[in-house]
C-alpha positions as CSV (number, residue, x, y, z in Angstrom):
1,M,-3.4,-14.8,12.9
2,S,-5.9,-17.5,12.3
3,V,-4.5,-19.0,15.5
4,V,-5.2,-15.8,17.4
5,A,-8.7,-15.6,16.0
6,S,-9.4,-19.2,17.0
7,L,-8.0,-18.7,20.5
8,M,-10.1,-15.6,20.9
9,K,-13.2,-17.8,21.0
10,A,-12.1,-19.0,24.4
11,L,-12.1,-15.4,25.8
12,K,-14.9,-13.8,27.8
13,D,-15.7,-10.1,28.1
14,Y,-13.8,-9.9,31.4
15,D,-10.7,-11.4,29.6
16,F,-10.7,-8.5,27.2
17,K,-11.2,-6.0,30.0
18,I,-8.0,-7.5,31.5
19,L,-6.1,-7.1,28.2
20,L,-7.4,-3.5,27.9
21,A,-6.3,-2.6,31.4
22,M,-2.9,-4.1,30.8
23,E,-2.5,-2.1,27.7
24,R,-3.2,1.1,29.7
25,L,-0.9,0.1,32.5
26,H,2.0,-0.6,30.1
27,L,2.6,3.1,30.0
28,R,4.0,2.7,33.5
29,Y,5.1,-0.9,33.8
30,E,6.8,-3.5,31.6
31,Y,5.5,-6.3,33.8
32,I,2.4,-5.2,35.6
33,P,2.1,-6.2,39.3
34,V,-1.0,-8.3,40.0
35,D,-2.1,-6.1,42.9
36,V,-1.9,-3.0,40.6
37,L,-3.9,-4.7,37.9
38,A,-6.5,-6.0,40.5
39,K,-6.9,-2.4,41.8
40,Q,-7.4,-1.1,38.3
41,L,-10.1,-3.7,37.5
42,R,-11.7,-3.6,41.0
43,K,-11.5,-7.4,41.3
44,S,-9.9,-9.6,43.9
45,A,-6.4,-10.9,43.1
46,E,-7.7,-14.5,43.4
47,I,-10.3,-14.1,40.7
48,L,-7.9,-12.1,38.5
49,L,-5.2,-14.8,38.8
50,E,-7.6,-17.4,37.4
51,H,-8.1,-15.3,34.3
52,L,-4.5,-14.4,34.0
53,D,-3.5,-18.1,34.2
54,K,-5.9,-18.8,31.3
55,L,-4.6,-15.9,29.2
56,H,-1.0,-17.0,29.9
57,K,-1.7,-20.6,28.8
58,L,-3.3,-19.3,25.6
59,G,-0.3,-17.1,24.9
60,F,-2.0,-13.7,25.2
61,V,0.1,-12.6,28.2
62,G,3.6,-13.3,29.5
63,R,4.5,-13.9,33.2
64,R,7.5,-13.1,35.3
65,K,8.3,-14.2,38.8
66,Q,11.2,-12.2,40.2
67,D,10.8,-9.4,42.8
68,Y,7.1,-9.7,42.3
69,L,4.6,-11.6,40.2
70,G,4.0,-9.5,37.0
71,Y,2.3,-9.9,33.7
72,T,2.9,-8.4,30.3
73,L,0.9,-8.3,27.0
74,R,2.4,-10.5,24.3
75,Q,1.9,-10.1,20.6
76,Y,-1.2,-12.4,20.6
77,G,-2.8,-10.2,23.2
78,R,-2.2,-7.0,21.2
79,D,-3.4,-8.6,18.0
80,A,-6.5,-9.8,19.8
81,L,-7.4,-6.3,21.0
82,A,-7.1,-4.9,17.4
83,L,-9.2,-7.8,16.0
84,K,-11.8,-7.3,18.8
85,H,-12.1,-3.6,17.9
86,F,-12.7,-4.4,14.2
87,V,-15.3,-7.0,15.1
88,N,-17.1,-4.5,17.4
89,Q,-17.0,-1.9,14.6
90,G,-18.7,-4.3,12.2
91,V,-15.9,-4.3,9.7
92,L,-14.5,-7.8,10.3
93,D,-16.2,-11.2,10.8
94,A,-13.5,-13.8,10.1
95,V,-9.7,-14.2,9.7
96,G,-8.2,-16.5,7.1
97,I,-4.8,-17.5,5.9
98,K,-1.6,-15.5,5.9
99,L,-1.2,-13.8,2.5
100,S,2.3,-12.4,3.0
101,V,5.0,-11.9,5.6
102,G,7.6,-9.2,5.5
103,K,10.3,-7.6,7.6
104,E,7.8,-5.1,9.1
105,A,4.3,-6.5,8.5
106,D,2.1,-9.6,8.2
107,V,-1.0,-9.6,5.9
108,Y,-3.9,-11.9,6.4
109,D,-7.0,-12.7,4.4
110,G,-10.3,-11.7,6.0
111,L,-14.1,-11.4,5.6
112,S,-16.4,-8.6,6.5
113,P,-19.8,-9.4,8.0
114,S,-21.3,-9.0,4.5
115,G,-18.9,-11.5,3.1
116,Y,-16.7,-8.9,1.4
117,R,-13.1,-10.1,1.2
118,V,-10.5,-7.8,2.9
119,A,-6.8,-7.8,3.8
120,I,-5.7,-7.3,7.4
121,K,-2.2,-5.9,7.8
122,F,-0.4,-6.1,11.1
123,H,2.6,-3.8,11.4
124,R,5.6,-5.4,13.1
125,V,8.0,-2.5,12.9
126,G,11.5,-3.3,14.1
127,R,10.9,-7.0,14.1
128,S,14.1,-7.5,12.0
129,S,16.1,-4.5,13.2
130,F,14.5,-2.1,15.7
131,K,17.6,0.1,15.8
132,Q,17.8,0.4,12.1
133,T,14.1,1.2,11.8
134,K,14.3,3.8,14.4
135,R,17.2,5.4,12.7
136,L,15.6,5.4,9.2
137,R,12.1,6.5,10.1
138,T,11.0,9.9,11.4
139,Y,8.9,8.6,14.4
140,G,10.7,10.7,17.0
141,E,11.9,9.3,20.3
142,V,9.8,6.2,20.3
143,T,11.4,3.4,22.3
144,S,8.9,0.6,21.9
145,W,8.6,-1.6,18.8
146,Y,4.9,-1.8,19.4
147,R,4.5,1.9,19.7
148,Q,6.4,2.3,16.4
149,S,4.1,-0.3,14.8
150,C,1.0,1.7,15.9
151,I,2.5,4.9,14.5
152,A,3.3,3.1,11.2
153,A,-0.2,1.8,10.9
154,K,-1.7,5.3,11.6
155,R,0.6,6.9,9.1
156,E,-0.1,4.4,6.4
157,Y,-3.9,4.6,6.9
158,E,-3.7,8.4,6.7
159,A,-1.8,8.2,3.4
160,L,-4.3,5.7,1.9
161,E,-7.2,7.8,3.1
162,T,-5.7,10.8,1.3
163,L,-4.5,9.1,-1.9
164,Y,-7.3,6.7,-2.6
165,P,-10.0,9.4,-3.2
166,L,-7.7,11.2,-5.5
167,G,-7.5,8.2,-7.8
168,V,-3.9,7.2,-6.9
169,K,-3.7,3.5,-7.3
170,V,-3.4,2.3,-3.7
171,P,-5.5,-0.2,-1.8
172,K,-8.8,1.1,-0.6
173,P,-8.6,1.8,3.2
174,I,-11.4,0.4,5.3
175,A,-10.4,0.7,9.0
176,Y,-7.4,1.1,11.3
177,N,-6.8,0.4,15.0
178,R,-3.6,0.2,17.0
179,H,-1.0,-1.6,14.8
180,A,-3.4,-2.9,12.3
181,I,-5.1,-1.8,9.1
182,I,-8.0,-3.3,7.1
183,M,-8.1,-2.6,3.4
184,D,-9.3,-4.0,0.2
185,I,-7.9,-7.4,-0.7
186,I,-4.8,-7.1,-3.0
187,I,-4.9,-9.5,-5.9
188,G,-1.8,-9.7,-8.0
189,D,2.0,-10.4,-7.8
190,P,4.7,-8.1,-6.5
191,L,6.7,-6.6,-9.3
192,Y,10.0,-8.2,-8.3
193,V,8.7,-11.7,-9.1
194,I,7.4,-10.7,-12.6
195,T,9.7,-11.9,-15.4
196,D,7.5,-11.1,-18.4
197,L,5.4,-8.0,-19.1
198,P,3.7,-7.4,-22.4
199,D,4.6,-3.7,-22.2
200,P,7.2,-2.9,-19.5
201,Q,7.4,0.8,-20.5
202,H,3.6,1.3,-20.0
203,V,3.8,-0.3,-16.6
204,F,6.8,1.8,-15.6
205,Y,5.2,5.1,-16.6
206,E,1.9,4.0,-15.0
207,I,3.8,3.8,-11.7
208,I,5.4,7.2,-12.4
209,E,2.1,8.8,-13.2
210,N,0.8,7.7,-9.8
211,V,3.9,8.9,-8.0
212,K,3.3,12.2,-9.8
213,K,-0.3,12.4,-8.7
214,A,0.6,11.7,-5.1
215,Y,3.3,14.3,-5.2
216,Q,1.3,17.1,-6.9
217,E,-2.2,16.5,-5.6
218,A,-1.4,15.3,-2.1
219,S,2.1,16.5,-1.5
220,I,3.1,12.9,-0.5
221,I,6.3,11.0,-1.4
222,H,6.4,7.3,-0.9
223,A,10.0,7.4,0.3
224,D,10.6,3.7,0.1
225,L,9.4,2.8,-3.4
226,S,10.9,-0.2,-5.3
227,E,9.9,-3.4,-7.1
228,F,9.0,-4.9,-3.7
229,N,6.0,-2.6,-3.0
230,V,4.4,-2.4,-6.4
231,I,1.7,-5.0,-7.2
232,V,1.0,-6.0,-10.8
233,K,-2.6,-7.1,-11.1
234,P,-3.8,-9.9,-13.4
235,D,-4.8,-7.3,-16.0
236,F,-1.3,-5.7,-15.7
237,D,-2.7,-2.6,-13.9
238,I,-0.7,-1.7,-10.7
239,L,-1.1,-0.9,-7.1
240,I,1.4,0.9,-4.9
241,I,1.5,-0.5,-1.4
242,D,3.4,0.0,1.9
243,W,3.1,3.8,2.7
244,P,4.0,4.1,6.5
245,Q,7.3,5.9,5.8
246,W,5.8,8.6,3.5
247,I,7.1,12.1,3.8
248,P,5.5,15.4,2.7
249,K,6.7,17.4,-0.3
250,N,8.0,20.2,2.0
251,H,10.3,17.8,3.9
252,P,13.9,19.1,3.8
253,R,15.1,15.8,2.1
254,S,12.1,15.4,-0.1
255,F,14.0,15.5,-3.4
256,E,16.5,13.0,-2.1
257,Y,13.8,10.5,-1.3
258,L,11.8,11.2,-4.5
259,K,14.9,10.6,-6.6
260,R,15.7,7.4,-4.7
261,D,12.2,6.1,-5.5
262,V,12.6,6.9,-9.2
263,V,16.2,5.5,-9.3
264,N,15.0,2.2,-7.6
265,L,12.3,1.7,-10.1
266,S,14.4,2.7,-13.2
267,R,17.2,0.3,-12.2
268,F,14.8,-2.6,-11.8
269,F,13.1,-2.0,-15.2
270,T,16.5,-1.5,-16.9
271,R,17.9,-4.7,-15.3
272,R,14.8,-6.9,-15.8
273,F,13.3,-5.5,-19.0
274,G,16.0,-3.5,-20.7
275,L,14.1,-0.3,-20.4
276,N,16.1,2.9,-21.0
277,V,15.0,5.6,-18.5
278,E,16.2,9.2,-18.2
279,V,15.9,9.7,-14.5
280,D,16.4,13.4,-14.6
281,K,13.7,13.8,-17.2
282,V,11.3,11.7,-15.1
283,L,12.0,13.7,-12.0
284,K,11.5,17.0,-13.8
285,D,8.1,15.7,-15.1
286,I,7.0,14.6,-11.6
287,R,7.9,18.0,-10.1
288,S,6.5,20.1,-13.0
289,E,3.5,22.2,-12.0
290,S,2.2,22.4,-15.6
């Protein structure tokens, strides 16, 4: 991402207009004909091709010469559009190093214009297995990995916006656009790498209390909770991350997903720390209205 941010310095306003027009035209074309793009932008094909050649060399667009000369947005181009939006909105000033990479997201360090440290999360849904992601997540008949990524980012941001004001221990949401989210920086280690906790039982039930608060006060179930998306902070407090696959409490399979979340956590704490967890009792407590 720091590469994209650096390359963006070579782009002019008209280059971004091209990327935006291509984004719109991708609703109709996989590879956009040059004459169609020129008509959309009201520029001559000759001038447009000069800019497209530059964008192609920088890696923002792809090119295909078969029945016609066509161009397509590449990942760099889509990332650049999201970053440009954040800059224009005054929530981002600089992009730093990559903080983490997963099957379905990359997270980068960033700075706001006031010097506030933030995290920028780019959803890459389906990067490892598009078919499996489409089967497991309730995104409807979405056939584009990029469209799935945009939906995932929107859903996660909606969950964070709902949960954070309630006091559920999730990252503070700051902004969202396309397939990207800006949130508070996350400082700590994922639970799965932790081998020593002063009080494993306290940490386990702190996670459960937040699962309960999300369930009872927001009617939200994480639906993919495990040791891989719980962060243990330096003071041994916790954050629950990665919410794009959340489901509502009234979902027909809500209990199944809630139980899976609790079982995943209990198995880890039993295996790693020897904690004895009564899953049924924990589930009853989470669902209790008292």
